[in-house]
C-alpha positions as a Python dict, from the first residue, in 0.01 Angstrom:
ca = {
    (1, 'M'): (0, 0, 0),
    (2, 'R'): (130, 368, -108),
    (3, 'P'): (239, 498, 236),
    (4, 'Q'): (-28, 862, 178),
    (5, 'T'): (-305, 524, 145),
    (6, 'Q'): (-399, 510, 545),
    (7, 'E'): (-412, 960, 555),
    (8, 'L'): (-587, 920, 200),
    (9, 'R'): (-841, 694, 356),
    (10, 'S'): (-886, 877, 743),
    (11, 'R'): (-946, 1223, 533),
    (12, 'I'): (-1159, 1011, 293),
    (13, 'Q'): (-1390, 862, 582),
    (14, 'Q'): (-1472, 1190, 779),
    (15, 'A'): (-1566, 1374, 488),
    (16, 'A'): (-1873, 1519, 469),
    (17, 'D'): (-1987, 1419, 147),
    (18, 'L'): (-1933, 1313, -195),
    (19, 'Q'): (-1743, 1629, -387),
    (20, 'Q'): (-1525, 1626, -79),
    (21, 'Q'): (-1376, 1298, -108),
    (22, 'L'): (-1378, 1323, -446),
    (23, 'D'): (-1115, 1658, -413),
    (24, 'L'): (-933, 1463, -176),
    (25, 'L'): (-861, 1231, -418),
    (26, 'A'): (-805, 1422, -696),
    (27, 'G'): (-426, 1460, -769),
    (28, 'A'): (-312, 1247, -455),
    (29, 'Y'): (-149, 995, -698),
    (30, 'E'): (-74, 1263, -938),
    (31, 'G'): (282, 1145, -1229),
    (32, 'E'): (207, 776, -1071),
    (33, 'A'): (57, 479, -1323),
    (34, 'A'): (-284, 304, -1185),
    (35, 'Y'): (-348, -64, -1266),
    (36, 'L'): (-797, -114, -1226),
    (37, 'L'): (-842, -527, -1175),
    (38, 'A'): (-1150, -569, -1149),
    (39, 'C'): (-1299, -912, -1099),
    (40, 'G'): (-1441, -1143, -1360),
    (41, 'P'): (-1306, -1484, -1460),
    (42, 'S'): (-1012, -1385, -1698),
    (43, 'L'): (-884, -1248, -1418),
    (44, 'N'): (-858, -1547, -1273),
    (45, 'S'): (-722, -1742, -1578),
    (46, 'A'): (-510, -1494, -1578),
    (47, 'W'): (-372, -1465, -1272),
    (48, 'S'): (46, -1541, -1231),
    (49, 'D'): (298, -1547, -1026),
    (50, 'R'): (460, -1262, -1199),
    (51, 'V'): (162, -1076, -1259),
    (52, 'E'): (159, -1024, -896),
    (53, 'H'): (569, -959, -819),
    (54, 'F'): (448, -640, -1115),
    (55, 'L'): (226, -491, -944),
    (56, 'R'): (344, -504, -528),
    (57, 'D'): (509, -208, -647),
    (58, 'K'): (211, 36, -848),
    (59, 'L'): (-124, 184, -722),
    (60, 'V'): (-385, -101, -844),
    (61, 'I'): (-670, 3, -772),
    (62, 'A'): (-906, -338, -732),
    (63, 'V'): (-1296, -269, -784),
    (64, 'K'): (-1491, -566, -657),
    (65, 'Q'): (-1471, -921, -511),
    (66, 'A'): (-1115, -834, -749),
    (67, 'Y'): (-952, -724, -400),
    (68, 'N'): (-1002, -1053, -274),
    (69, 'R'): (-672, -1053, -453),
    (70, 'V'): (-543, -782, -384),
    (71, 'P'): (-614, -551, -101),
}
């Protein structure tokens, strides 16, 4: 997990509304590539130790059950 993620998560949980949450996220990881993982059969079939190793130090956004694979 990125160092700033814990602090950002805490601030988002304390935000008054959705707009404040989005404002906190805007630019929070500027300049970094982000990898979006969504659930589905291709996630399991494409998953390997190589993929896990590659994503280890990357900014990953996991959607729904993909979070179980990459929390």
